C-alpha positions, -999 to 999 in steps of 0.1 A, spaced: -175 104 264 -179 68 268 -155 56 291 -149 18 296 -149 20 338 -178 32 361 -184 36 394 -195 16 411 -222 26 439 -223 17 474 -247 -14 468 -229 -33 446 -206 -67 450 -167 -58 460 -166 -82 431 -146 -66 401 -168 -58 365 -155 -74 336 -158 -47 305 -157 -60 270 -139 -33 244 -155 -49 210 -153 -33 172 -116 -24 174 -111 -53 155 -74 -71 152 -60 -46 176 -85 -49 203 -72 -66 231 -61 -96 234 -95 -121 243 -97 -160 245 -107 -165 211 -73 -150 199 -54 -165 228 -70 -199 211 -68 -192 170 -34 -172 169 -34 -184 129 -69 -172 123 -54 -135 139 -29 -138 116 -49 -142 86 -66 -115 97 -34 -94 93 -20 -105 63 -50 -97 48 -52 -58 51 -13 -62 43 -13 -67 5 7 -50 -24 -3 -55 -56 24 -52 -91 11 -43 -119 25 -48 -154 21 -26 -184 36 -19 -221 38 19 -225 33 38 -260 30 71 -252 28 96 -230 -10 90 -227 1 58 -205 14 82 -176 -21 93 -161 -26 55 -160 8 48 -144 6 76 -115 -33 72 -100 -18 30 -97 13 42 -80 -9 62 -56 -28 41 -51 -7 14 -39 5 -7 -66 40 -12 -77 42 -9 -114 67 -33 -137 66 -7 -169 80 -22 -205 101 2 -221 113 -23 -252 88 -8 -277 104 33 -271 141 16 -263 151 9 -291 174 34 -304 155 57 -329 164 96 -312 125 105 -321 119 73 -292 150 81 -264 129 116 -264 91 106 -264 110 76 -240 128 103 -215 95 123 -212 75 96 -197 98 87 -173 105 124 -163 63 131 -161 59 97 -146 90 113 -117 73 148 -116 42 133 -105 47 113 -81 70 131 -64 46 146 -42 39 111 -29 77 99 -31 75 72 -53 114 58 -62 115 48 -98 142 29 -106 154 11 -142 160 -29 -142 172 -43 -172 175 -18 -205 133 -29 -215 123 -25 -179 114 2 -150 96 -3 -117 78 26 -96 67 19 -62 50 39 -39 69 56 -8 68 21 23 85 1 -6 121 11 -9 145 2 -40 
């Protein structure tokens, strides 16, 4: 086990020893460099919090695994359903199956699914609420 402080020997001076803690990255204690340059630390934090938005035209049930994998990796998906939402009974049933399959496969990761308009559906990971 590694300790941050060590016991003083009787022969050492009574002046406290300063121990540098490295390797903690963004969560390290405030140091002189971070106090002098807070913009650099903010930039490093912003790089950690990037969220990507992807779009996909849904054509069939074969597109569902791609959508589910993207949401599992933390991406927001905008799905164009205009091809399947054209008013035909067959395409309407296929669209319903696709939506239910996406909802079922992303239920375990607590993803949200919502209709944006008649031609677009949004699927978000658990950390994004609709």
